[in-house]
C-alpha positions as CSV (number, residue, x, y, z in Angstrom):
1,M,-31.7,-0.6,15.6
2,D,-32.0,-4.1,14.2
3,I,-35.5,-5.4,15.1
4,Q,-39.1,-4.3,14.6
5,E,-39.8,-4.5,18.3
6,Q,-37.2,-1.8,19.0
7,A,-38.7,0.5,16.4
8,E,-42.2,0.1,18.0
9,I,-40.9,0.9,21.5
10,I,-39.0,3.9,20.3
11,S,-42.1,5.1,18.3
12,K,-44.3,4.7,21.3
13,L,-41.9,6.7,23.5
14,A,-41.4,9.4,20.8
15,R,-45.2,9.9,20.6
16,E,-45.5,10.1,24.4
17,V,-43.0,12.9,24.6
18,G,-44.0,14.6,21.3
19,K,-40.7,14.2,19.5
20,N,-39.4,12.8,16.3
21,V,-36.5,10.4,16.7
22,P,-33.9,9.8,14.0
23,V,-33.1,6.1,13.7
24,L,-30.4,4.1,11.9
25,I,-30.6,0.4,10.9
26,K,-27.6,-1.7,11.9
27,I,-26.5,-4.1,9.2
28,D,-24.9,-7.4,10.0
29,L,-21.5,-7.4,8.2
30,S,-21.2,-11.2,8.5
31,R,-18.0,-11.6,10.5
32,G,-19.2,-13.0,13.7
33,S,-21.6,-10.2,14.5
34,R,-24.3,-11.0,17.0
35,F,-26.4,-8.0,16.0
36,G,-27.7,-6.4,12.9
37,V,-30.1,-7.0,10.1
38,P,-28.9,-9.3,7.4
39,P,-28.1,-7.3,4.2
40,G,-30.6,-6.9,1.4
41,E,-34.3,-7.5,1.6
42,P,-34.4,-7.7,5.4
43,V,-32.9,-4.1,5.6
44,L,-35.4,-2.9,3.1
45,A,-38.3,-4.5,5.0
46,L,-37.2,-3.0,8.3
47,A,-36.8,0.5,6.7
48,K,-40.4,0.2,5.3
49,Q,-41.7,-0.7,8.7
50,I,-39.8,2.2,10.3
51,K,-41.3,4.6,7.8
52,K,-44.8,3.6,8.8
53,L,-44.2,4.3,12.5
54,P,-45.1,7.7,13.9
55,G,-42.4,9.6,15.7
56,L,-39.5,7.9,13.8
57,N,-37.4,9.4,11.0
58,F,-35.3,6.9,9.1
59,H,-31.9,8.5,8.7
60,G,-29.7,5.7,7.3
61,I,-27.6,2.6,7.9
62,Y,-24.5,1.6,9.8
63,G,-22.4,-1.5,10.3
64,H,-19.5,-2.6,12.6
65,E,-16.9,-5.1,11.5
66,M,-16.1,-7.8,13.9
67,G,-13.8,-10.8,13.7
68,V,-11.2,-9.0,11.6
69,K,-7.8,-10.6,11.3
70,L,-5.3,-8.1,12.8
71,T,-3.0,-8.2,9.8
72,P,-2.8,-5.5,7.0
73,E,-4.4,-8.0,4.6
74,G,-7.2,-8.9,7.0
75,K,-8.0,-5.3,7.7
76,E,-8.0,-4.5,3.9
77,E,-10.3,-7.5,3.2
78,S,-12.7,-6.6,6.0
79,A,-12.8,-2.9,4.9
80,L,-13.5,-3.9,1.3
81,E,-16.2,-6.3,2.3
82,A,-17.9,-3.8,4.6
83,A,-17.8,-1.0,2.1
84,T,-19.3,-3.3,-0.5
85,I,-22.1,-4.5,1.7
86,M,-22.9,-0.9,2.9
87,S,-22.9,0.6,-0.6
88,E,-25.1,-2.2,-2.0
89,N,-27.6,-1.6,0.8
90,A,-27.5,2.2,0.3
91,R,-28.2,1.7,-3.4
92,L,-31.1,-0.6,-2.7
93,L,-32.7,1.8,-0.2
94,K,-32.2,4.8,-2.6
95,K,-33.7,2.8,-5.4
96,E,-36.8,2.3,-3.3
97,G,-37.1,6.0,-2.6
98,F,-35.4,6.3,0.8
99,S,-33.2,9.3,1.6
100,L,-30.1,8.4,3.4
101,H,-28.5,11.1,5.6
102,H,-26.1,8.6,7.2
103,V,-24.2,5.6,5.9
104,S,-21.2,4.5,8.0
105,V,-19.1,1.6,9.0
106,G,-16.7,1.3,11.9
107,H,-14.1,-1.0,13.3
108,R,-12.2,-1.4,16.5
109,P,-9.8,-4.3,16.6
110,H,-10.1,-6.5,19.6
111,T,-6.7,-7.3,21.1
112,R,-5.7,-9.3,24.1
């Protein structure tokens, strides 16, 4: 999830069915991504909002690299950048008292 409105809708549905839903925040890894929360304070702010909503259990963060150069150097650069962004955000959230059950990053190269 990457916007407050999504969290509110999921919270409402979770309450209606009497369930708790684990949620992850998608982080924008800044390589042409169209989705995700910008790293840093926006991630922390959304995590705090999620924590307040009944029926939601904040479980962690994830990202998805996009726009990677399909060369060994491009893949290495992208992997290092993604790992750095994700670990910085994980540290920020943990420092603020959040438990993280899930931190992940994934990539699927787009070929033509």
